[in-house]
N, C-alpha and C positions, 0 to 999 in steps of 0.2 A: 504493500500500500504506500502510495506516495506521501512523503512527509509534509509536503506543502498543503495537503488537504486538511491537516489537523488544526492549523490556526483558523481557517475559514469555518471548519466544523465547530470549533469551540466558540467562535463569535456568534454563529447561528444558534447554538444551544443557549447561550446567554439571552439572546433576543427572544427565542421561543419560550424560555422559562422566565420571562421578565417578572411575572407575578411573584415568583419565589426568589429570584435573584436580586430584584430591585431593593427590597427591604434589607437583604444581606449586605449589598454594596453600600447602602446608606448607613447601616450599622458600622461598617468598617470605616467609612469616611468620618463619621462623628467620633469614633474612638480614636482615630489618628489625630483629628483636630484637637480633641480634649487633651491627649497626652502631649502634643506639641506645645499647646498653650501653657500647661503646667511646667513642662521642662524649660521652656523659654523664660517663664517668670522666675524660676529658680536660678537661672543664669543671668538675669537682668542686673547689671551693676547698680541700677537705681534702687533696688531693694536694700542692698547693703549700705547705701549712702543715707538712708533714712535715719532720723534721730533715734538713738538707742540701739542702732543697727544689729542685724543678725537674726531677730525673731522671724521676720517674714521670709527671709531667704531660707532658713532652716525648715519652716513650715511648708514652703513650696517644694523644696527638695524632697521632703518626706512624702508629700502628695504625689510627686512624679513617680517615685518608687511604688507607691500604692497603686496608682493607675496602671503602671507597667505590669504588675502581677495580675491585677484584675483583667487587663486586656487579654493576656494569654488564656486565662481560664474562660472568660466570657466568649471570646471569638471561637475557641475550640468547641464550646458547648453549643452555641447558636448554629454553627455550621452543621452540627449533627442532625438538626431538623431538615436542613436543605439536602444533606447527603442521603438521609432516609427517604425523602420525597423522590429522589431521582434513581433509586435502586432499580425500579422496574424498567426505566429507560435504559439503564446499563445492561440489564438482563436481555432486553430486546436487541441491543447492539451486538451482544455476545452471540445470541442465537442466529443473527443474520450474517455472522462470519467475522465480525471484528474481534480480534484477539484482545486479551486483557491488557497486554502491554500497549496496544493501540488506544484502548480506553484510558489507560493511565497517562499516556502522552497527551490525549485530548484534555484530560483533567488538569495536566500541568499547564497547558496553554490557557485554559479557563482561569486557573489560579493566578497566572501571570497577568492576564488582563485585569482581573479584579484588584490585584496588588498595585498595578500601575495607576488605575483609576482612583483607588482609595488613597494612595500616597500623594499623588499630584493634587487631587481636589481637597484631601484632608489637610495637607500642609498648607495649601493655599488658603483654605478657610481658617486654619489656625493663625496664619500670619495676619489675616484681616482682623481677627478678633483679639489677637494678642495685645495690641496697643489699647484696645477698649477695656480689656480685663485689667491691665496695669493701671489705667486711669481710674477704673472703678475702685481698685484697692487703695490708691492714693486718696480718693475722695472719702472712702470709708474711714481711713486713719487720720484724715485731716491734714495731709502733707501737701507741700507745694507741687504743682504739676509742671514738669520740665518740658522743654521743647525737644523736638527731634523724634526719630523713629529707630527702634532697636530691632535688628534682625540677627538672630543667633544661628550661626553656622553649626555650632555644636549641637544645638537642639534639633536642627534639621538632620544632621548625621545620626544622632541618637535615635530619632524617630524612624528613619529609614532602616537602620540596623535592626531595631526591635521588631518592626512589623514584617520585615523580610523573614526573620526567624519564625514569627508566628505563622505566616502564610506557608512557609516550608513545613512546619509541624502539621498544619492542616492538610497539606497535600500528602505528606507521608502517612498520616493516619487514614486518609481516604483510600490511598493505594493499598495499604495493608488490609483494609476491610474488603477491597475489591479482589485481592489475590486469594484471600481465605474463603471466599464465597463461590458457590457454583451457580449456574444460570437459574436453577429452580429457586434457590434462596434469594437471588436478586429479584426475581419476579414477585415473590411474596414479601419483599423487604418492607413494604409499606404496612404490612399486616403483622409484622414481627411483634411478639409480646402477647398474641392472642391465647396462648396456653394459660389456663387458669393457674395462678400462683397458689402455693400452699400456705396455710395459716402458720404464722411464726409468733406464737404467743410469748416465747422466751425473749425474742428480740424486741417485741412490743413492751414487755416489762422492763427490759434493759433501757429502752428509750425513755420510758416513763421515769425510771430511776435516775438516768443521766440528766433529764430536764429538771426533775425535782431537786437534784443536788445543785445544779446551776442556780435555780431559783433560791434555794436555801442560802447559798453563799452570798447572792446579791442582796437578799433581804436582811440577813443577820449580821453582815459585816458592818461594824460601826465606825472604825477608825479610817479616816481618809487615806492615809498611807497604805494601810492594809488593803483597802479597796482597790488601789492602783495595782498592787502586787497580785491580787487575786482576780482582777477583772478578766484577764484573758483566760484564766482557768475556767471561770464561770461561762465565758463566751463559748469556749470549746465544748464544754459539757452541754450547753443549750443547743449548739449546732448539731452535735452528735445525736442528742435526744430528738431534735426536730426531724432529722433524716430517718432515724429508726422508727419514730411514730408515724411519719407519713408513709413509709414503705410497708413495714410490718404491721404497725398498729392500725392503719387504714384498712388493710386487707382483713385483719381479724374483726374489725368493727363491721365491715360490709357483710362478712359471712354470718355474723351474729344477726344482722338485719335480715338476711336471707332466711334464717331459721324462724324468724317471726312471721308466721303465715298471714296474720292480719295486716301487717305492713307490706310484706313482699308481694302478695298476690293481688296487686292493683296495677292497672296498666302502666301508669307513669313510673311507679316504684319498681315494678318488675323489669322494665327495660333499662332504666337508669342504673339500678343497683347491679344487674347482671352485666351491663356494659362497662361499668367502672371496675368490676372485679377482675375481668379477664385481662385488662391491661394496666392495672393499678401499679404494678411494680415499676413500669416505665413512667406512668403518669405521675406517680408520687414524687419522683426525683425532681421533675419540673415544678411541682407544687412547693416542695421544700426549698428549692432555689428561690422561687418568688417570695416565700415567707422570710428567708434569711435576708434577701436584698431589701425587702420592705422594712424589716426590723432595723437594718443599718441606716436606712434613710430616716426613720423616725427617731432613733437614738441620736444620730449626729445632728440633725436639724434642731431638735428640741434643746439639746445641750448648747450648741453654738448660738442659737437665737436668744436663749435666756442669758448668756454671757453678754451679748451686745445690748439687749434690752435692759439689763441690770448693771451696766457699766458705771453709772453714777453712784448707785448704792455700793458697788464694789470699791470705787474710789474713796468714798467717805468711810467705809469700813477700814480700808488699809491706811488711809490718810485722814484721820478724823479732824485734824486741824490744818489750816493753811500752811503753818510753819511748825515743825516738830524738831526738838533738839533732845537727844539722849546723851547725857553726860556720864562718863565713868567715875567722875568725882561727885559723890552724893552730898553736895552742899549747895545752898542757895547762891553762894558767891560765884559758882561756875557759870551762871547765866547773866552776870552783871554786864559783860561786854555786849550781850544781845540787847539788854534794856537801854544801854547807852547809845547804841547804834539806832535803835528805834526812836529815841528822843531826838537824835541828830537829824533824822529824816523827817521828823514831825508826823509820823504815821499813827493815827489813832487806833487803839486796840478795841475790838468789839467783844472778844471773849478770850480768856486765858485760863490755863490750868497747870499746876505745878505740884509734884509730889515725889517722894523717894519710894522705891520699890525693890523688893528682893525676889528673884525668880528661881523657883525650885522645881525640877522635874522629878515626879514620883510615880509609883505604881498604885493604882486605886483598886481596893478590894472591898466593895460595899462602901462603908463610911470610914474605912481605914486607909491611910496614905503612908506608904513605906518607901524605903530606898529602892533604887533600881539597879543594884549590882546583878551581873549575870543576865542582862536583858536578852530575851529571845523573841522570835517572830510571834509566838503565841501571846506575848505580853503587849503587842501593839494596841489592842483594844482597851487596855487598862492604863495606858500612859496618860497623865494629865499634868497640867501646869498649876502650881500653887504660887500666887503672886501676893506677897505680904506687903501691906501698906500700914504705916504708923497711924494711930488714932489722931495724932495732931494734924497731919496732912488731910485726913479724911474730914475732920471738922472744918478745916479751912475751905475745902472744896465744896462741901455741902452746906456751909453756913450754920452748922449745928454745934452743940456743946455737950456731946455724949461722953459718957465715962464707961470704961470697961475694966473688969477684974483681970487678974493675971492669966486666968484660964478661960476667959470669955473672948469670943470673936464675932465679928460681923462677916457674912459671906455673900458675895455677889457672883453669880455664875453666868457665863456666856451661853452655855448650851445645857449641860446636865446639872440638875439640882442636887443639893445635899438633902436626902430624904429623911433626915433625923435631926433631933435637937442637940446632937453631940457628934463630934468627929475626932478620930485618933490620928495625930500627925507624928510620925516617927516614934510611935509608942506612947505619946503623951496625949491625954484626954483634954478636949476643949469643949466648952458649952457654946452652942450656936445661938446667939441672941437674936439674930435676924438672918434670914436666907431669902434672897430675892434674885429675879432674873433682870431687874432693871439695871442698866449700865450707869454707873456713877463716875467712872473715869474713862478716858479715851487713851489708847495706846496702840499705834499702828503696827509696831513690831510684834506685839503680843497678839493682836487681832489676826495677823497673817499666819500665826502658828496653826498647824493642822490639828493639834490636840486641844481637847477641852481645857478651858482656863477657869480657875476659881480665884477671885480676888478676895483675899482674907485680911480684914482690918484687925490689927492686934494692938494691945495697949502699949507694948514695949518691944521694939525690934531686937534689942539685945538678948532677950530670952529666946528668940528664934535662932539667932546666930549661935548661941551657946548650945542649943539643942542640936543644931546641924553639926557642930564640931564634935559633939558626943557620938555622932553616928558616922564619923570618918571624914567629914569635909574639913579641909585645912583653912586657915585664915585667908591665904591668897586666893583660894578657890571661891570662898564666900565673897571676898572683895570684888572679884570679877563679875559676880552676879548682882551686886548692889549698884543700882543706877538711879539717876534723878532725871525725871522727865519734865519738859517744859513745852507746852503747845499753846499757840495763840492764833487768832484770826485778826486781820486788819481791814481797815476801810480804805481801799485803793483800787485802781483799775489793774487789769492783768499785767500790763506792761510794767507798771511801777512795782508790782509785787515781784516780778521776775528780776528786775534791777535790784531791788532790796535783797533778794535771795543771793545774788552774785556778790553784793557788798557784804552780806553776812558771812558767806564762805570765806571771803578774803579776810575779814576781821578775826575769824576763828581759826585761820590757817596756822597760826603760831601758838603752840602750847596746848591747844584744846584737844582733849581726848574724848571722843564720842562720835555721834552720828548726827548729821543735819539733813532734814528732808523737807520737801515742799510739795504740796499737792499739784500745783501748776506745772512744776518741772517734770513730774512723772506722768502727766496725763497723756502725752504723746506716746510714751513707751507702752502704757496700758492699751491705748487705742491700736497700736501696731499689733500687739499680741492678740487681743480679742478680735480685732478686725481681721487679722490674718486667719485665726481659727474659724471665724464665721465664714470667710471667703472659701477656705478649704472645705469646711463642712457643707456649704451650699454647693460648691463645685462637685464634690463627690456625691452629694445628694442628688443633683441633677443627673449625674452619670448613672447612678444606681436606679433612678426612676426610668431613664431611657432603657437601661438593661431590663428592668422589670416589664416595661411595656412591650419590648421586643420579644421577650420570652413568652409573654402571654399571647402575643400575636402569632408567633410561630406555633405555639402549642394549640391554639384554636384552629389554625389552618391544618396542621397535621392531624388533629383529631377529627376535623370535619371530613377530610378525605377518607379516614378510617371508618367513620360512622355512616357515610353515605350509602354504601352498598347494604349495610345492615338494616337501615331504616327502609330502604326500597323493598327488601325481602319482607320486613314486618308489615308493610302496607299491603303487599301482595297477599299475605295470609289473613288480612282482615282489619289491620289497624287503620283507623281513619286518619286523615291529615291533621285534624285538631288534636287527636290523641298523640300523634307523633310529635307535634309541636310542643305539647305539654310535657311529654317525656324529655325532649331535648332541653327545654327550659329548666326542668327539675335537675337534670344531670349537670348542665353547665353552671347553674346557680350554686348548686352544692359544692362542686369542685372549685369554682372560681373564687368564692368568698371565704373558703376555709383558710387560705394563707393570710388574709387580712385579719381574721379573728385571732389566729394564733400569734401573728406579729403584734397585735394589740396586747395580748397576754404577755408576750416577751417584753414589750415596752413598760408595762405596769410592773413586772418583776424586776426589771433593770433600773427602774426609777430611783429606789433608795440608794443603790450603789453609785449610780451616776451622780446623784446629788452630793454624796460624800466626796466623790472625786472632784467635783466642781469647787468644793470647799478649799482645796489646795490652791485654787485660783481666786480665793476670797469671795466666791459666790455663795452667800449664806441665805439668800432669799429663796427658800424652798417653795413658797407659794407662787412666786413668779415662774420658777422652773416648772411647777405643776401646770400653770396656765399655758405656758409655751408648749409643753408636751401634749396637753389636751387639744390645743388649737392646731398643732401640726398633725395630730392623728385625724382630726375631723376634716382638714383640708386634703390630706392624703386619701382618706376614705372617699371623699367626693370625687377626687381625680380618678381613683381606682374604679368607682362606679361608672364614670364616663367612659373609661377604657373598656369596661365590661360591655357596655351597650354598643360601642363601636365594633369591638371584635366579635361580639355575639351575632351581629348582623352578617359579618363575613362568614361565620360558622353556619348560620342558617342558610345563607345563599349557596354554600358548597353542598350542604346536605340535601337541599331541595332540587338540585340539578338532576 
């Protein structure tokens, strides 16, 4: 056979199978464009030149690796629908005399055409939208918009290399399947999976156990640091449980429904249940993929949107005052240069707070707080901060004139309450005179700590120092943990506040031991970090939504062709057109919305763990996160329903032919 015929034959096949090939080519183009945009953004020098540099460049680089891995898995998976659809065609070629090596050569040309179209149009589309995405990021983080256009040759080269490898893998897999199949198998390739699968109760129980274990970890993990370390463990367990339950569990459930005669022996139930059973093994993998992708979209978007929506709350939590000074010298004289500079500038103060504090990290067991020697991973949930403040400073802050006995304390907690009228600190009993969740002091460094903090007002700090020394803390170690905080707000415009901050840094540059912070100076850094996370979450969310829609589309087309002959036979033996339509609607509706329901369950189970992980980024507003999660799920469910109606029409159209 002349080799020159194969390029023409491949081009003709693509044109004749445009209904199946066009969505696949569009999928490749979009995936190429998305990867190029993310890779180009990670290499854009403008990212690293932003104030506070490095956050966005790192986030974009991480995103490019994530998209690369996803592209390999996603394109290989979606091509399997197209490959299965064309097996009958290959079988016909084989019967008519075309050898398998000739079919493989034709497939090679088809793959080459798709690769060239996808890379040229995808990179072109990526170049067009790359600048737009960069401008969008700059707008989100409030940075200045530079002139000029950036074209990354490295991004182009990386994109070409990655997707040539992906297309080579797709071709190799298609040729492998072609070589191992005989013409008869190719002819019935579209109907593969019709053999009724066996019930796998053990695997269903394993899936239930894996998913339950993932849910348990997500719900019960209290410490934010531990939540980060265990998050991927919980994710892997839930993914494994999802696949097992959709494959083995769904078959077991359908067979139980078949045993229920009252349910099964109805026209719509009989056809839909029997139809789902015989190909559920293949069907379930697609449903599980849709469920996992949907969950990724929901978790990422709800988390990143809540960060951006709550950025002002986060800023005020981390920087409760416009100017904050933490001195290693616990005396009021340490802040005298600050007051002198303020008087020189003539800036009026609207609010100020000053106090001495001693920070001690301990292990909590009920209402007992002990030392943390030999700390292990299992202790992460029990670590807390105890911040001791003298009664004198407390009275000055609150404008009160309280008195406390030597063994009496006032307690203010940021998260967890002391549920008793007494507490044991390093073996010594203290009576809790007052326990409240109301914040009476502000301290950005302590607010950024991922552990729960209890502010404890004591009558005499010396007694606390001596107690710590009795339990192994040396004088130098205690001295390092004793600090004095001074925070204040001023009445001035933003420009003058920043100028005053620069002057303050210069005034304290000689001899001052401590930390100076300002809310205005850190705003851009926060906006870069949270804006970058939001952009990445939105970008990946859009990618996963596209993937979800395409998998649903291919799944509906594939099943439509599989079901068409079956419903024709059912109508010939007496099933009316309306009964066939009702049965189709019942089957599609049941299968289609199951992933949405399960992904909603995954989102609800992941919510506590994700909330605690967001605490490491100073996101403490759980109500806002809950509203964002609920809103994202409702919008996604609406979009999912629209996709259902659009793809269901395609399915009905195929079945009715």
